[in-house]
C-alpha positions, -999 to 999 in steps of 0.1 A, spaced: -213 425 108 -180 444 98 -161 422 125 -176 388 113 -165 399 78 -131 409 83 -126 376 105 -139 357 79 -117 372 53 -86 371 74 -93 333 80 -95 324 40 -67 348 36 -42 330 62 -52 296 47 -49 308 13 -13 321 19 -2 290 38 -14 270 5 4 294 -18 35 290 5 37 251 2 60 240 -27 50 203 -23 13 206 -35 7 200 -71 -15 226 -89 -45 204 -89 -42 200 -52 -37 237 -47 -68 244 -69 -89 220 -49 -83 236 -15 -89 270 -30 -123 257 -41 -130 241 -6 -119 273 11 -138 297 -7 -171 275 -12 -172 265 26 -145 289 41 -154 275 80 -156 239 72 -127 241 47 -105 258 73 -112 231 98 -103 205 71 -74 219 63 -62 222 99 -70 184 107 -60 168 72 -44 196 49 -8 186 54 9 157 52 35 157 82 39 129 108 60 153 130 94 162 137 99 137 162 88 108 141 110 121 109 140 123 130 133 88 146 128 75 109 161 87 97 179 74 128 166 38 121 175 38 86 210 51 95 211 22 119 198 -5 91 221 10 65 251 5 90 242 -28 106 224 -45 80 239 -32 45 246 -68 31 208 -75 33 199 -43 14 217 -53 -18 232 -23 -41 225 -4 -74 255 -25 -92 231 -57 -86 203 -42 -108 228 -40 -138 238 -78 -132 204 -93 -126 178 -73 -143 173 -67 -183 184 -34 -195 146 -23 -204 133 -30 -169 164 -14 -151 154 21 -148 122 8 -128 143 -16 -103 167 12 -98 141 37 -89 125 13 -65 159 6 -49 165 45 -42 131 49 -24 147 33 10 179 15 -1 163 -19 -7 180 -30 -40 177 -62 -61 189 -95 -44 191 -128 -64 179 -163 -54 144 -159 -41 114 -184 -47 75 -177 -43 43 -196 -44 9 -180 -51 -15 -187 -26 -47 -205 -41 -75 -182 -20 -80 -170 16 -84 -202 30 -53 -217 14 -34 -185 27 -49 -191 65 -39 -227 65 -6 -223 53 3 -192 73 -8 -210 104 11 -240 96 43 -220 92 38 -203 125 34 -237 141 66 -248 124 86 -217 136 116 -223 159 131 -190 162 108 -160 157 75 -149 141 68 -112 129 36 -101 118 22 -63 112 -14 -57 99 -34 -28 89 -66 -47 97 -65 -76 121 -101 -88 132 -110 -114 157 -128 -134 130 -117 -168 120 -85 -160 101 -75 -132 127 -83 -154 157 -65 -182 140 -33 -163 136 -35 -151 172 -36 -187 186 -8 -198 165 13 -168 179 0 -176 213 11 -214 207 45 -202 192 53 -179 221 46 -207 247 69 -230 231 97 -202 235 94 -186 199 102 -150 199 69 -135 187 62 -95 177 30 -87 165 19 -50 155 -14 -38 143 -23 -2 130 -40 18 156 -71 27 136 -77 -4 112 -72 -28 142 -87 -8 168 -115 -34 179 -88 -59 184 -65 -39 202 -93 -34 229 -100 -72 230 -98 -102 251 -78 -116 222 -50 -91 223 -48 -93 261 -43 -129 259 -15 -127 233 1 -104 258 -4 -128 287 12 -157 264 43 -136 258 37 -123 224 51 -91 223 27 -65 211 28 -30 197 4 -6 179 15 15 151 5 52 149 -15 48 181 -41 73 193 -26 79 228 -27 119 229 -54 129 200 -48 163 208 -13 162 201 -19 140 170 -40 169 156 -17 197 166 17 179 151 4 154 126 -26 141 112 -51 114 125 -57 95 91 -19 87 84 -18 50 88 1 20 84 -14 0 57 12 -29 55 9 -66 56 38 -82 64 47 -117 82 81 -129 86 88 -165 100 124 -174 113 138 -151 89 133 -177 60 95 -173 49 77 -139 42 42 -133 30 33 -104 8 0 -93 -9 -31 -74 -4 -47 -97 25 -50 -83 59 -56 -109 89 -91 -109 81 -118 -134 63 -128 -127 28 -164 -122 42 -148 -90 61 -174 -86 86 -170 -49 91 -182 -42 54 -199 -73 48 -222 -60 21 -193 -55 -4 -178 -91 1 -163 -113 -4 -130 -93 -5 -108 -108 -33 -74 -107 -23 -38 -120 -35 -12 -134 -14 23 -147 -24 46 -169 1 82 -160 -6 115 -175 6 150 -163 -3 171 -130 4 140 -110 -1 128 -123 31 155 -103 50 147 -71 34 107 -75 43 123 -81 81 141 -48 77 107 -32 69 89 -47 97 118 -39 119 119 0 110 82 -1 119 87 -20 153 118 3 161 94 34 155 68 21 177 89 6 207 123 27 207 142 -8 206 172 -12 184 181 -37 156 201 -59 176 170 -77 187 159 -89 151 175 -116 135 184 -116 99 191 -140 74 199 -141 36 196 -176 22 195 -178 -15 175 -203 -32 194 -223 -62 179 -213 -94 159 -185 -76 149 -151 -94 157 -115 -86 134 -96 -63 135 -64 -40 115 -49 -14 98 -15 -17 85 3 13 70 39 12 52 62 37 48 97 48 84 96 61 97 89 26 101 113 -1 69 125 -19 56 110 -50 77 79 -48 49 53 -56 34 71 -87 69 78 -98 79 40 -94 45 29 -113 54 54 -141 89 39 -145 75 4 -146 46 16 -173 74 32 -193 91 1 -193 63 -20 -207 70 -32 -243 38 -56 -251 14 -56 -223 5 -42 -189 -22 -53 -167 -30 -38 -134 -57 -47 -107 -64 -25 -79 -94 -16 -55 -88 23 -54 -78 42 -86 -74 80 -82 -42 88 -100 -22 117 -101 -10 134 -136 23 112 -136 5 80 -134 -24 88 -156 -2 103 -182 23 71 -183 -9 49 -185 -22 67 -218 12 73 -230 17 33 -228 -17 28 -245 -8 51 -274 23 37 -282 8 0 -286 13 -16 -252 -19 -36 -243 -30 -18 -212 -56 -35 -191 -71 -22 -160 -92 -41 -131 -112 -25 -107 -143 -33 -85 -177 -25 -101 -190 -18 -65 -165 0 -43 -167 5 -5 -158 41 -9 -183 63 -30 -156 90 -32 -131 66 -49 -157 48 -70 -168 83 -84 -135 99 -87 -121 68 -106 -148 69 -130 -139 104 -142 -108 90 -158 -126 62 -178 -132 86 -209 -94 97 -210 -81 62 -203 -106 45 -230 -99 72 -256 -62 63 -252 -69 26 -260 -66 11 -226 -92 -16 -215 -109 -13 -183 -129 -42 -166 -150 -39 -134 -150 -70 -112 -182 -81 -103 -178 -110 -77 -171 -89 -46 -147 -63 -40 -115 -71 -59 -89 -58 -33 -60 -75 -50 -31 -50 -58 -12 -63 -89 9 -53 -118 24 -75 -144 42 -66 -174 56 -84 -205 51 -117 -190 81 -113 -168 79 -86 -144 56 -83 -114 48 -59 -85 25 -70 -57 16 -57 -23 -3 -33 -2 -3 0 -24 -33 12 -42 -32 35 -69 -49 65 -51 -39 95 -32 -37 77 1 -12 52 -10 7 79 -25 11 103 3 -5 91 34 0 55 40 29 32 50 31 7 23 51 -26 15 57 -42 -19 77 -68 -34 91 -60 -72 103 -90 -90 117 -106 -123 105 -141 -131 84 -156 -161 69 -182 -138 58 -164 -111 45 -133 -132 28 -158 -156 11 -173 -123 -3 -137 -110 -12 -131 -148 -34 -161 -148 -52 -148 -118 -57 -115 -131 -72 -133 -162 -96 -149 -135 -104 -113 -124 -113 -105 -159 -134 -132 -165 -155 -125 -136 -157 -88 -147 -177 -65 -171 -158 -47 -197 -165 -9 -198 -163 6 -235 -163 43 -247 -197 42 -257 -211 34 -224 -190 62 -207 -203 87 -234 -239 75 -226 -238 82 -190 -264 110 -180 -248 145 -178 -256 147 -140 -234 114 -135 -203 128 -155 -206 163 -136 -208 142 -104 -176 122 -113 -157 152 -125 -165 173 -93 -155 146 -68 -124 141 -90 -115 177 -89 -117 180 -50 -101 147 -48 -69 158 -31 -89 174 -3 -109 140 3 
């Protein structure tokens, strides 16, 4: 018995010391691990060993540095620079655009155009048409790629393009697209000449467990066609019905079709992932920068476990801090850190009309409980909260003051902040921002507003449950 107790104490002590030695953990994160380790020491130790540290491995980090050194040396003209921000962006919004550029070197470029897609069917039809019209190359990267109507149509378009001599490169995440990667459709693309790669594959699970984490994923959704067109938004290569989780459907997404120099930046972000997965160099990736007359300034923002910690919440905090009159955000997963939560409350306190739109029914019970633990604080500060009832609102959007927008793959949760590779486009344009804002108003029209009196009337057990889940959120 003494030996067992001694081993128990040493186990808890070893992981406790490790947690105390980590300077990258926030106090709430450290506290959450302490609670789990002391309440469930053996389970907690196993979970910490598997998921406790965000490290993709020394080899991957080194390769990432080499890739961006190569991109900086060979493609500096497509990256933009900080001086562009001063000449293209209003003074009040410059800090946010400068911060976005500091993450991985993509700064503001002028001369971009965008079109907001009407819905999933319109997105699929336009995307397939663009691939069918490609003459040089097509690059696609999806976190989730299914063999449903959308996924099969995109794959078929890539096969047709490859057969007529277009260079096609297709990537899919090893977890999110695991069924497709093992399917006949994936093999058909390969046989047709589509170059394939798997992001963060499970080739050696034991090594991944020992040197990294199983749940580090590539959550990006990137399409680049002939270096002239790119798509950016929340939509995976999947039907809105989303068969793996059909009971939550339809999944309501947003997607924009861009032209202009921002296409080259999205191309470089795709290239960085392709080079990481295949070991190839940048030389095989074609780049163009063709400004659209009368276009608007925009820039790509890519984050991931190989970038600096906290980049995403800090960017959102900068954007929120620049809002003067109104700020509207839609996200399916809302588990903010202190930086983001305080920024939202501060904006509402200073008179900004802060509107937040979340799904009423979420596919993650953890996120659902954790997000609602923040409702009281947000409502008390003056934020408006709407819960979308027409399916799972999956669109990740931010609009502020009717002129600045951010769209892409990033959620406002700890996975997007620390674990996932994400891609977004930040832009300054009244027309596109108003189009996105009108879409947000449609979401609000299909939502139920949550008021403070409702939250205060929740049963005690529900409030306790939400707060417990939020407390151990950094572990989950």
